C-alpha positions in Angstrom: -45.4 9.5 -30.8 -48.0 10.8 -28.4 -49.2 9.5 -24.9 -51.7 10.5 -22.6 -51.4 13.6 -20.6 -49.5 12.9 -17.4 -47.5 15.7 -16.5 -49.6 16.8 -13.9 -49.3 13.4 -12.1 -45.3 13.5 -12.1 -45.6 17.0 -10.6 -47.5 15.6 -8.0 -45.4 12.9 -7.5 -42.1 15.1 -7.2 -43.7 17.6 -5.2 -45.0 14.7 -2.3 -41.1 13.5 -2.6 -39.9 16.9 -2.0 -42.1 17.4 1.1 -40.3 14.4 2.5 -36.7 15.8 2.1 -35.5 14.8 5.3 -36.9 11.1 4.9 -35.4 11.5 1.2 -31.7 12.2 2.6 -32.0 9.5 5.3 -32.8 7.0 2.0 -30.1 8.3 0.0 -27.2 8.1 2.6 -28.2 4.5 3.1 -28.1 4.0 -0.9 -25.0 5.7 -1.0 -23.5 3.9 1.9 -24.5 0.6 0.5 -23.7 1.2 -2.9 -19.9 2.1 -1.9 -19.7 -0.9 0.4 -20.6 -3.2 -2.4 -19.0 -1.7 -5.3 -16.2 0.4 -4.0 -15.9 4.5 -3.6 -14.6 5.3 -7.1 -17.6 6.5 -8.7 -16.5 6.0 -12.7 -16.1 2.4 -11.7 -19.3 2.0 -9.5 -22.5 2.9 -11.6 -25.0 2.5 -8.5 -22.8 4.9 -6.8 -22.7 7.5 -9.5 -26.8 7.2 -9.6 -26.9 7.9 -6.0 -24.5 10.7 -6.1 -26.6 12.5 -8.8 -29.8 11.8 -6.9 -28.1 13.5 -3.7 -27.0 16.3 -5.7 -30.0 17.0 -7.3 -31.7 16.9 -3.7 -28.9 19.6 -2.6 -27.2 17.1 -0.3 -24.0 19.0 1.2 -20.8 17.3 0.0 -19.4 16.6 3.4 -22.7 14.5 3.9 -22.3 12.9 0.9 -18.5 12.0 1.4 -19.2 10.5 5.1 -21.6 7.9 3.8 -19.0 7.0 1.1 -16.4 6.5 3.8 -18.7 4.8 6.2 -19.4 2.4 3.3 -15.7 1.6 2.4 -15.2 1.5 6.0 -17.9 -1.1 6.8 -21.4 0.0 8.4 -20.5 -0.2 11.7 -21.4 -4.0 12.1 -24.8 -3.3 10.1 -25.7 -5.8 7.2 -28.3 -4.3 4.9 -29.9 -6.9 2.7 -32.3 -5.5 -0.4 -35.6 -7.1 -0.3 -38.2 -6.2 -2.8 -41.8 -6.7 -2.2 -44.8 -6.9 -4.2 -48.6 -6.4 -4.2 -51.5 -4.9 -4.9 -53.4 -1.6 -3.9 -57.1 -0.1 -4.8 -58.9 -1.5 -7.8 -55.9 -3.9 -8.4 -52.9 -1.1 -9.0 -49.9 -3.2 -8.8 -47.1 -2.0 -6.4 -43.4 -2.7 -6.0 -41.3 -2.0 -2.8 -37.9 -2.0 -2.8 -36.2 -1.9 0.7 -32.9 -2.3 2.5 -33.2 -3.9 6.1 -31.3 -5.0 8.9 -34.2 -7.2 10.0 -36.5 -8.8 7.0 -38.8 -10.1 9.8 -39.5 -6.7 11.0 -39.6 -5.4 7.4 -41.9 -7.8 5.9 -44.5 -7.2 8.9 -44.4 -3.8 8.6 -45.0 -3.8 4.4 -47.6 -6.5 5.3 -49.2 -4.3 7.6 -49.2 -1.1 5.8 -50.6 -2.9 2.7 -53.7 -4.6 4.7 -54.3 -1.8 7.0 -55.0 0.6 3.7 -56.7 -1.8 1.4 -54.1 -3.6 -0.5 -52.8 -7.1 -0.4 -49.1 -8.1 -0.1 -48.3 -10.5 -2.9 -45.8 -13.4 -4.0 -42.4 -12.6 -5.5 -42.8 -12.2 -9.3 -46.7 -11.4 -8.9 -46.3 -8.0 -10.1 -42.9 -7.2 -11.5 -43.6 -8.9 -14.9 -45.6 -5.9 -15.5 -43.0 -3.0 -15.3 -39.9 -2.4 -17.3 -36.6 -1.9 -15.7 -35.2 1.3 -17.6 -33.5 4.6 -17.6 -36.3 7.4 -17.6 -35.9 11.2 -18.3 -38.6 13.3 -18.2 -38.7 17.0 -19.8 -41.2 19.5 -19.2 -43.7 20.9 -21.6 -42.0 23.8 -23.9 -38.7 21.5 -24.4 -37.5 20.8 -27.8 -39.0 17.5 -28.9 -36.9 17.5 -31.9 -33.9 18.2 -30.0 -34.4 15.5 -27.3 -35.4 12.9 -29.7 -32.5 13.8 -31.7 -29.9 13.7 -29.0 -31.4 10.5 -27.1 -31.6 8.4 -30.0 -27.9 9.1 -30.7 -27.3 8.5 -27.4 -28.7 4.8 -27.5 -32.4 5.5 -26.0 -35.0 3.4 -27.5 -38.0 5.2 -27.2 -39.2 9.1 -27.0 -42.7 9.9 -25.8 -44.5 13.0 -26.2 -48.0 13.1 -24.0 -50.8 15.5 -24.6 -49.4 18.5 -22.7 -46.1 18.5 -24.3 -44.3 16.7 -21.6 -41.5 14.4 -23.3 -40.4 11.2 -21.7 -37.0 9.4 -22.5 -36.5 5.5 -21.9 -33.4 3.6 -22.1 -31.8 0.5 -20.8 -30.4 0.8 -17.4 -26.6 0.0 -18.7 -26.5 2.9 -20.7 -28.3 5.5 -18.3 -25.1 7.0 -17.4 -24.3 7.9 -21.1 -27.9 9.2 -22.4 -27.7 11.4 -19.4 -24.6 12.8 -20.2 -25.2 13.3 -23.8 -28.7 15.3 -22.9 -27.0 17.5 -20.4 -24.3 18.2 -22.6 -26.9 19.3 -25.1 -28.2 21.5 -22.7 -31.3 19.4 -21.9 -32.0 19.0 -18.2 -34.5 16.6 -17.1 -37.1 17.5 -14.6 -36.8 13.7 -13.6 -33.9 11.3 -14.3 -33.7 7.7 -12.7 -33.5 4.3 -13.1 -36.8 2.9 -12.4 -39.4 0.4 -12.6 -42.0 1.7 -15.2 -45.3 0.1 -15.4 -46.5 -1.1 -18.9 -50.1 -0.5 -18.2 -51.3 2.1 -15.9 -54.5 2.2 -13.6 -56.3 5.6 -13.6 -57.8 6.0 -10.0 -60.2 9.3 -9.1 -62.4 10.1 -6.4 -62.2 7.8 -3.1 -60.2 5.0 -4.8 -57.3 7.7 -5.8 -57.5 9.2 -2.0 -57.3 5.6 -0.4 -54.3 4.3 -2.8 -52.6 7.7 -1.8 -52.9 6.8 1.9 -51.7 3.5 0.9 -48.7 4.6 -1.1 -47.7 7.3 2.0 -48.1 4.4 4.6 -45.8 2.1 2.9 -43.2 5.1 1.7 -43.2 6.4 5.6 -41.6 2.8 6.4 -38.0 3.7 7.5 -36.7 0.4 5.9 -38.5 1.5 2.3 -35.9 2.9 -0.2 -38.4 3.2 -3.1 -41.8 2.8 -4.3 -43.1 2.1 -7.9 -46.8 1.7 -8.8 -49.1 1.3 -11.9 -51.6 3.8 -10.5 -52.2 7.1 -11.9 -53.7 9.3 -8.8 -56.2 11.8 -10.8 -56.6 14.8 -8.5 
């Protein structure tokens, strides 16, 4: 079924992430280390670690860097205890924002997140204030020109529950998080390589921002994403350039 055109926005987000590759590596190393500490170093028995390694491989992280992060996790974090904390809030024009962090100092982190929201026109909310407006799911995005019939056949057979094509021909596949790995494997075995493959918080409704509002929202998102303790940011905002 068709959805509104969003491929340009997806590429915009991906390009901005690529520009912050150094920051991305730092976050991936932290995530790999924490995943290994919590679930062990066996990738086949630790879905969180497998996902983190997949992301690191997609970002062309060196294998020795990746292995050091796993070993650091297995051997403990050199006395550092990271805590996972999620913050929720609102940006420009009421766009919802979810901020996932890994921190060794929650007082510092909440102060920095609150400051970023308030400085750039947003508001930090309470737990649960916006999370209900997002779906926790596996998401695969294919570039325009990919065979919709093939993607649909493989994805549905593998257990995915939705395949959506936008007005530009981009294809989105959604599945429940527990079967993300099997859907990813089935798609890859069929020769279907997604431009984006991740477990995400997908907004159920989007807020399209243009002009000054779009620029202000981008500044807010950049400020939050640049914080050292922030791992991921999810938003309902669609920034129309």
